[in-house]
N, CA, C and O atoms as CSV, one atom per row, in Angstrom:
chain,resi,resn,atom,element,x,y,z
A,1,UNK,N,N,131.982,74.119,131.226
A,1,UNK,CA,C,130.592,74.306,131.890
A,1,UNK,C,C,129.660,75.212,131.072
A,1,UNK,O,O,130.264,76.156,130.563
A,2,UNK,N,N,128.523,75.174,130.849
A,2,UNK,CA,C,127.574,75.916,130.283
A,2,UNK,C,C,127.398,77.098,131.022
A,2,UNK,O,O,127.522,77.081,132.247
A,3,UNK,N,N,127.063,78.347,130.271
A,3,UNK,CA,C,126.914,79.502,130.860
A,3,UNK,C,C,125.109,79.657,130.695
A,3,UNK,O,O,124.402,79.269,129.765
A,4,UNK,N,N,124.724,80.360,131.949
A,4,UNK,CA,C,123.388,80.683,131.737
A,4,UNK,C,C,123.071,82.033,131.446
A,4,UNK,O,O,123.764,82.913,131.957
A,5,UNK,N,N,122.089,82.339,130.672
A,5,UNK,CA,C,122.054,83.681,130.348
A,5,UNK,C,C,120.937,84.367,131.127
A,5,UNK,O,O,119.842,83.821,131.257
A,6,UNK,N,N,121.216,85.583,131.654
A,6,UNK,CA,C,120.213,86.360,132.411
A,6,UNK,C,C,119.451,87.207,131.562
A,6,UNK,O,O,119.892,87.812,130.585
A,7,UNK,N,N,118.214,87.220,132.014
A,7,UNK,CA,C,117.354,88.327,131.078
A,7,UNK,C,C,116.889,89.290,132.140
A,7,UNK,O,O,116.359,88.934,133.193
A,8,UNK,N,N,117.132,90.567,131.777
A,8,UNK,CA,C,116.607,91.560,132.729
A,8,UNK,C,C,115.449,92.420,132.327
A,8,UNK,O,O,115.473,93.130,131.322
A,9,UNK,N,N,114.542,92.339,133.061
A,9,UNK,CA,C,113.086,92.910,132.343
A,9,UNK,C,C,112.919,94.246,133.348
A,9,UNK,O,O,113.096,94.187,134.565
A,10,UNK,N,N,112.581,95.349,132.684
A,10,UNK,CA,C,112.056,96.403,133.540
A,10,UNK,C,C,110.688,96.188,133.952
A,10,UNK,O,O,110.011,95.241,133.550
A,11,UNK,N,N,110.255,97.140,134.819
A,11,UNK,CA,C,109.002,97.049,135.457
A,11,UNK,C,C,107.943,97.246,134.411
A,11,UNK,O,O,106.942,96.532,134.473
A,12,UNK,N,N,108.045,98.042,133.561
A,12,UNK,CA,C,107.192,98.212,132.199
A,12,UNK,C,C,106.813,97.056,131.495
A,12,UNK,O,O,105.660,96.797,131.151
A,13,UNK,N,N,108.023,96.222,131.245
A,13,UNK,CA,C,107.897,94.969,130.488
A,13,UNK,C,C,107.077,93.897,131.233
A,13,UNK,O,O,106.324,93.107,130.662
A,14,UNK,N,N,107.299,93.946,132.594
A,14,UNK,CA,C,106.631,92.989,133.448
A,14,UNK,C,C,105.154,93.327,133.422
A,14,UNK,O,O,104.303,92.445,133.308
A,15,UNK,N,N,104.871,94.561,133.524
A,15,UNK,CA,C,103.468,94.982,133.700
A,15,UNK,C,C,102.524,94.569,132.217
A,15,UNK,O,O,101.320,94.311,132.250
A,16,UNK,N,N,103.262,94.577,131.121
A,16,UNK,CA,C,102.791,94.273,129.877
A,16,UNK,C,C,102.598,92.637,129.573
A,16,UNK,O,O,101.833,92.152,128.740
A,17,UNK,N,N,103.372,92.021,130.347
A,17,UNK,CA,C,103.392,90.575,130.120
A,17,UNK,C,C,102.143,89.929,130.049
A,17,UNK,O,O,101.920,89.210,129.075
A,18,UNK,N,N,101.115,90.102,131.114
A,18,UNK,CA,C,99.773,89.487,130.905
A,18,UNK,C,C,98.913,89.791,129.665
A,18,UNK,O,O,98.140,88.978,129.158
A,19,UNK,N,N,99.110,90.935,129.267
A,19,UNK,CA,C,98.471,91.400,127.933
A,19,UNK,C,C,99.238,90.829,126.621
A,19,UNK,O,O,98.593,90.611,125.595
A,20,UNK,N,N,100.563,90.605,126.683
A,20,UNK,CA,C,101.124,89.967,125.639
A,20,UNK,C,C,100.807,88.564,125.416
A,20,UNK,O,O,100.524,88.020,124.349
A,21,UNK,N,N,100.907,87.985,126.753
A,21,UNK,CA,C,100.518,86.481,126.832
A,21,UNK,C,C,99.082,86.161,126.259
A,21,UNK,O,O,98.830,85.240,125.482
A,22,UNK,N,N,98.192,87.060,126.765
A,22,UNK,CA,C,96.717,86.999,126.287
A,22,UNK,C,C,96.624,86.969,124.648
A,22,UNK,O,O,96.004,86.138,123.985
A,23,UNK,N,N,97.404,88.098,124.147
A,23,UNK,CA,C,97.341,88.347,122.618
A,23,UNK,C,C,97.908,87.050,122.014
A,23,UNK,O,O,97.375,86.445,121.085
A,24,UNK,N,N,99.119,86.661,122.679
A,24,UNK,CA,C,99.633,85.418,121.899
A,24,UNK,C,C,98.759,84.239,121.923
A,24,UNK,O,O,98.651,83.565,120.899
A,25,UNK,N,N,98.113,83.919,123.013
A,25,UNK,CA,C,97.170,82.901,123.219
A,25,UNK,C,C,96.004,83.072,122.255
A,25,UNK,O,O,95.521,82.077,121.715
A,26,UNK,N,N,95.568,84.202,122.035
A,26,UNK,CA,C,94.452,84.462,120.982
A,26,UNK,C,C,95.026,84.279,119.567
A,26,UNK,O,O,94.297,83.790,118.704
A,27,UNK,N,N,96.133,84.595,119.311
A,27,UNK,CA,C,96.707,84.419,117.916
A,27,UNK,C,C,97.003,83.011,117.673
A,27,UNK,O,O,96.912,82.560,116.532
A,28,UNK,N,N,97.367,82.247,118.711
A,28,UNK,CA,C,97.578,80.897,118.522
A,28,UNK,C,C,96.198,80.078,118.303
A,28,UNK,O,O,96.147,79.138,117.510
A,29,UNK,N,N,95.224,80.448,118.968
A,29,UNK,CA,C,93.983,79.656,118.975
A,29,UNK,C,C,93.488,80.044,117.457
A,29,UNK,O,O,92.906,79.187,116.792
A,30,UNK,N,N,93.685,81.109,117.025
A,30,UNK,CA,C,93.101,81.554,115.665
A,30,UNK,C,C,93.895,80.666,114.526
A,30,UNK,O,O,93.378,80.129,113.546
A,31,UNK,N,N,95.103,80.650,114.856
A,31,UNK,CA,C,95.896,79.559,113.844
A,31,UNK,C,C,95.564,78.250,113.906
A,31,UNK,O,O,95.606,77.500,112.931
A,32,UNK,N,N,95.241,77.934,114.987
A,32,UNK,CA,C,95.087,76.353,115.292
A,32,UNK,C,C,93.771,75.946,114.673
A,32,UNK,O,O,93.673,74.903,114.027
A,33,UNK,N,N,92.698,76.819,114.883
A,33,UNK,CA,C,91.479,76.509,114.569
A,33,UNK,C,C,91.210,76.473,113.030
A,33,UNK,O,O,91.842,77.312,112.389
A,34,UNK,N,N,90.371,75.637,112.315
A,34,UNK,CA,C,90.071,75.739,110.932
A,34,UNK,C,C,89.389,77.015,110.638
A,34,UNK,O,O,88.636,77.581,111.430
A,35,UNK,N,N,89.690,77.434,109.469
A,35,UNK,CA,C,88.867,78.636,109.006
A,35,UNK,C,C,87.560,78.494,108.709
A,35,UNK,O,O,87.119,77.398,108.361
A,36,UNK,N,N,86.813,79.545,108.806
A,36,UNK,CA,C,85.310,79.519,108.453
A,36,UNK,C,C,85.153,80.576,107.547
A,36,UNK,O,O,85.840,81.585,107.704
A,37,UNK,N,N,84.252,80.490,106.504
A,37,UNK,CA,C,83.972,81.436,105.559
A,37,UNK,C,C,82.607,82.086,106.150
A,37,UNK,O,O,81.758,81.424,106.746
A,38,UNK,N,N,82.525,83.390,105.915
A,38,UNK,CA,C,81.314,84.025,106.521
A,38,UNK,C,C,80.736,84.752,105.262
A,38,UNK,O,O,81.469,85.066,104.324
A,39,UNK,N,N,79.543,84.979,105.275
A,39,UNK,CA,C,78.723,86.139,104.509
A,39,UNK,C,C,78.716,87.253,105.267
A,39,UNK,O,O,79.117,87.324,106.429
A,40,UNK,N,N,78.185,88.275,104.504
A,40,UNK,CA,C,78.170,89.681,105.318
A,40,UNK,C,C,77.495,89.583,106.469
A,40,UNK,O,O,78.045,90.198,107.382
A,41,UNK,N,N,76.287,88.914,106.824
A,41,UNK,CA,C,75.766,88.755,107.963
A,41,UNK,C,C,76.597,88.195,109.202
A,41,UNK,O,O,76.599,88.604,110.363
A,42,UNK,N,N,77.208,87.281,108.700
A,42,UNK,CA,C,78.056,86.598,109.640
A,42,UNK,C,C,79.280,87.282,110.066
A,42,UNK,O,O,79.786,87.137,111.179
A,43,UNK,N,N,79.798,88.138,109.004
A,43,UNK,CA,C,80.947,88.967,109.541
A,43,UNK,C,C,80.530,90.235,110.367
A,43,UNK,O,O,81.248,90.883,111.128
A,44,UNK,N,N,79.377,90.420,110.091
A,44,UNK,CA,C,78.666,91.817,110.751
A,44,UNK,C,C,78.535,91.228,112.553
A,44,UNK,O,O,78.768,91.889,113.566
A,45,UNK,N,N,78.120,89.896,112.453
A,45,UNK,CA,C,77.734,89.294,113.834
A,45,UNK,C,C,79.093,89.204,114.659
A,45,UNK,O,O,79.206,89.539,115.839
A,46,UNK,N,N,80.179,88.662,113.794
A,46,UNK,CA,C,81.443,88.610,114.440
A,46,UNK,C,C,82.038,89.906,114.991
A,46,UNK,O,O,82.526,89.955,116.120
A,47,UNK,N,N,81.993,90.831,114.260
A,47,UNK,CA,C,82.595,92.029,114.676
A,47,UNK,C,C,81.690,93.118,115.313
A,47,UNK,O,O,82.083,94.249,115.600
A,48,UNK,N,N,80.164,92.544,115.541
A,48,UNK,CA,C,79.400,93.446,116.372
A,48,UNK,C,C,79.137,94.784,115.762
A,48,UNK,O,O,79.161,95.836,116.401
A,49,UNK,N,N,78.877,94.674,114.446
A,49,UNK,CA,C,78.537,95.832,113.752
A,49,UNK,C,C,77.407,95.638,112.733
A,49,UNK,O,O,76.938,94.511,112.579
A,50,UNK,N,N,76.968,96.639,112.059
A,50,UNK,CA,C,75.810,96.358,111.169
A,50,UNK,C,C,76.455,95.911,109.685
A,50,UNK,O,O,77.591,96.161,109.283
A,51,UNK,N,N,75.495,95.248,109.057
A,51,UNK,CA,C,75.807,94.793,107.717
A,51,UNK,C,C,76.206,95.998,106.670
A,51,UNK,O,O,77.007,95.880,105.743
A,52,UNK,N,N,75.566,97.028,106.976
A,52,UNK,CA,C,75.946,98.342,106.272
A,52,UNK,C,C,77.405,98.669,106.758
A,52,UNK,O,O,78.247,98.933,105.899
A,53,UNK,N,N,77.649,98.667,107.701
A,53,UNK,CA,C,79.056,99.120,108.145
A,53,UNK,C,C,80.048,98.111,107.666
A,53,UNK,O,O,81.190,98.531,107.478
A,54,UNK,N,N,79.797,96.819,107.433
A,54,UNK,CA,C,80.829,95.785,106.652
A,54,UNK,C,C,80.735,96.240,105.284
A,54,UNK,O,O,81.756,96.488,104.642
A,55,UNK,N,N,79.564,96.368,104.791
A,55,UNK,CA,C,79.683,96.922,103.360
A,55,UNK,C,C,80.449,98.110,103.037
A,55,UNK,O,O,81.013,98.273,101.955
A,56,UNK,N,N,80.459,98.968,104.037
A,56,UNK,CA,C,81.190,100.353,103.742
A,56,UNK,C,C,82.504,100.118,104.069
A,56,UNK,O,O,83.308,100.892,103.550
A,57,UNK,N,N,82.964,99.216,104.826
A,57,UNK,CA,C,84.458,98.803,105.032
A,57,UNK,C,C,85.021,98.112,103.706
A,57,UNK,O,O,86.117,98.358,103.202
A,58,UNK,N,N,84.188,97.313,103.288
A,58,UNK,CA,C,84.428,96.600,102.020
A,58,UNK,C,C,84.734,97.635,100.929
A,58,UNK,O,O,85.779,97.598,100.280
A,59,UNK,N,N,83.755,98.582,100.750
A,59,UNK,CA,C,83.938,99.472,99.627
A,59,UNK,C,C,85.047,100.461,99.777
A,59,UNK,O,O,85.446,101.084,98.793
A,60,UNK,N,N,85.614,100.651,101.080
A,60,UNK,CA,C,86.776,101.420,101.147
A,60,UNK,C,C,88.022,100.581,101.146
A,60,UNK,O,O,89.112,101.148,101.225
A,61,UNK,N,N,87.934,99.152,101.055
A,61,UNK,CA,C,88.910,98.194,100.701
A,61,UNK,C,C,89.540,98.280,102.180
A,61,UNK,O,O,90.740,98.010,102.229
A,62,UNK,N,N,89.024,98.555,103.170
A,62,UNK,CA,C,89.569,98.382,104.538
A,62,UNK,C,C,89.499,96.933,105.101
A,62,UNK,O,O,90.298,96.458,105.908
A,63,UNK,N,N,88.470,96.329,104.579
A,63,UNK,CA,C,88.337,94.887,105.357
A,63,UNK,C,C,88.512,94.005,104.236
A,63,UNK,O,O,88.062,94.199,103.107
A,64,UNK,N,N,89.231,92.971,104.639
A,64,UNK,CA,C,89.642,91.845,103.557
A,64,UNK,C,C,88.402,90.992,103.323
A,64,UNK,O,O,87.850,90.369,104.230
A,65,UNK,N,N,87.977,91.000,101.993
A,65,UNK,CA,C,86.925,90.297,101.579
A,65,UNK,C,C,86.974,89.699,100.060
A,65,UNK,O,O,87.738,90.219,99.247
A,66,UNK,N,N,86.221,88.697,99.726
A,66,UNK,CA,C,86.189,88.207,98.446
A,66,UNK,C,C,84.820,88.298,97.828
A,66,UNK,O,O,83.830,87.902,98.443
A,67,UNK,N,N,84.753,88.808,96.636
A,67,UNK,CA,C,83.410,88.814,95.961
A,67,UNK,C,C,83.128,87.452,95.305
A,67,UNK,O,O,83.950,86.942,94.543
A,68,UNK,N,N,81.907,86.845,95.623
A,68,UNK,CA,C,81.357,85.628,95.111
A,68,UNK,C,C,79.929,85.772,94.670
A,68,UNK,O,O,79.031,86.040,95.468
A,69,UNK,N,N,79.740,85.595,93.418
A,69,UNK,CA,C,78.447,86.005,93.043
A,69,UNK,C,C,78.123,87.300,93.201
A,69,UNK,O,O,78.860,88.209,92.818
A,70,UNK,N,N,76.901,87.496,93.826
A,70,UNK,CA,C,76.588,89.023,94.009
A,70,UNK,C,C,76.686,89.254,95.606
A,70,UNK,O,O,76.023,90.105,96.200
A,71,UNK,N,N,77.565,88.414,96.187
A,71,UNK,CA,C,77.623,88.851,97.566
A,71,UNK,C,C,79.264,88.737,97.932
A,71,UNK,O,O,80.099,88.360,97.111
A,72,UNK,N,N,79.538,89.089,99.169
A,72,UNK,CA,C,80.822,89.144,99.800
A,72,UNK,C,C,81.145,87.916,100.642
A,72,UNK,O,O,80.174,87.442,101.232
A,73,UNK,N,N,82.285,87.324,100.809
A,73,UNK,CA,C,82.630,86.268,101.559
A,73,UNK,C,C,83.883,86.712,102.318
A,73,UNK,O,O,84.737,87.427,101.793
A,74,UNK,N,N,83.962,86.240,103.626
A,74,UNK,CA,C,85.005,86.795,104.633
A,74,UNK,C,C,85.675,85.572,105.354
A,74,UNK,O,O,84.999,84.611,105.724
A,75,UNK,N,N,86.959,85.644,105.528
A,75,UNK,CA,C,87.789,84.623,106.359
A,75,UNK,C,C,87.479,84.895,107.653
A,75,UNK,O,O,87.759,86.048,107.982
A,76,UNK,N,N,86.935,84.133,108.596
A,76,UNK,CA,C,86.747,84.409,110.061
A,76,UNK,C,C,88.158,84.788,110.564
A,76,UNK,O,O,88.296,85.715,111.362
A,77,UNK,N,N,89.146,84.113,110.128
A,77,UNK,CA,C,90.524,84.167,110.477
A,77,UNK,C,C,91.148,85.548,110.135
A,77,UNK,O,O,91.832,86.155,110.958
A,78,UNK,N,N,90.892,86.013,108.910
A,78,UNK,CA,C,91.328,87.344,108.459
A,78,UNK,C,C,90.711,88.363,109.169
A,78,UNK,O,O,91.373,89.314,109.584
A,79,UNK,N,N,89.247,88.252,109.397
A,79,UNK,CA,C,88.645,89.093,110.145
A,79,UNK,C,C,89.056,89.441,111.522
A,79,UNK,O,O,89.027,90.589,111.967
A,80,UNK,N,N,89.446,88.383,112.181
A,80,UNK,CA,C,89.935,88.560,113.601
A,80,UNK,C,C,91.330,89.115,113.642
A,80,UNK,O,O,91.699,89.766,114.618
A,81,UNK,N,N,92.115,88.882,112.622
A,81,UNK,CA,C,93.623,89.409,112.363
A,81,UNK,C,C,93.431,90.896,112.159
A,81,UNK,O,O,94.202,91.718,112.653
A,82,UNK,N,N,92.278,91.253,111.346
A,82,UNK,CA,C,92.265,92.695,110.835
A,82,UNK,C,C,91.664,93.502,112.224
A,82,UNK,O,O,92.079,94.611,112.560
A,83,UNK,N,N,90.707,92.811,112.898
A,83,UNK,CA,C,90.234,93.440,114.189
A,83,UNK,C,C,91.511,93.557,115.112
A,83,UNK,O,O,91.742,94.640,115.650
A,84,UNK,N,N,92.298,92.542,115.302
A,84,UNK,CA,C,93.402,92.748,116.414
A,84,UNK,C,C,94.292,93.706,115.887
A,84,UNK,O,O,94.799,94.406,116.764
A,85,UNK,N,N,94.637,93.957,114.756
A,85,UNK,CA,C,95.499,94.933,114.270
A,85,UNK,C,C,94.827,96.296,114.476
A,85,UNK,O,O,95.429,97.258,114.951
A,86,UNK,N,N,93.723,96.318,114.144
A,86,UNK,CA,C,92.986,97.765,114.295
A,86,UNK,C,C,93.072,98.111,115.821
A,86,UNK,O,O,93.562,99.187,116.162
A,87,UNK,N,N,92.580,97.168,116.790
A,87,UNK,CA,C,92.687,97.371,118.065
A,87,UNK,C,C,93.920,97.804,118.708
A,87,UNK,O,O,93.894,98.558,119.681
A,88,UNK,N,N,95.100,97.313,118.154
A,88,UNK,CA,C,96.357,97.436,118.591
A,88,UNK,C,C,96.751,98.663,118.052
A,88,UNK,O,O,97.565,99.210,118.796
A,89,UNK,N,N,96.480,99.335,117.007
A,89,UNK,CA,C,96.763,100.539,116.499
A,89,UNK,C,C,96.022,101.661,117.260
A,89,UNK,O,O,96.609,102.686,117.606
A,90,UNK,N,N,94.692,101.433,117.513
A,90,UNK,CA,C,94.098,102.205,118.416
A,90,UNK,C,C,94.690,102.480,119.713
A,90,UNK,O,O,94.784,103.621,120.165
A,91,UNK,N,N,95.136,101.313,120.379
A,91,UNK,CA,C,95.779,101.410,121.680
A,91,UNK,C,C,96.993,102.186,121.380
A,91,UNK,O,O,97.334,103.058,122.179
A,92,UNK,N,N,97.636,101.980,120.388
A,92,UNK,CA,C,98.975,102.647,120.185
A,92,UNK,C,C,98.878,104.249,120.104
A,92,UNK,O,O,99.734,105.016,120.544
A,93,UNK,N,N,97.671,104.622,119.458
A,93,UNK,CA,C,97.386,106.084,119.308
A,93,UNK,C,C,96.950,106.572,120.579
A,93,UNK,O,O,97.086,107.776,120.799
A,94,UNK,N,N,96.407,105.774,121.521
A,94,UNK,CA,C,95.957,106.455,122.936
A,94,UNK,C,C,97.125,106.685,123.845
A,94,UNK,O,O,96.963,107.397,124.836
A,95,UNK,N,N,98.325,106.124,123.582
A,95,UNK,CA,C,99.353,106.301,124.498
A,95,UNK,C,C,100.233,107.459,124.170
A,95,UNK,O,O,101.187,107.735,124.897
């Protein structure tokens, strides 16, 4: 006869489950959607910051970007992944 495996979760893990499921759902939706290439204005709108802030983040090589002609282009998927990493790092530092 087959044996069933038991998983024991502590209360802390159970409390984190809704957040983990939401993050997983967001990651899956980003992966499933086709990528969109944005210019500086589009990247600024997506991240709700100024175009100057976008240029500053690119200058410090903090933001993933590709120089094309005399402008910058950004992968929407990479920007969202960058944002989620930064948000997670900020949450980890607050604990």
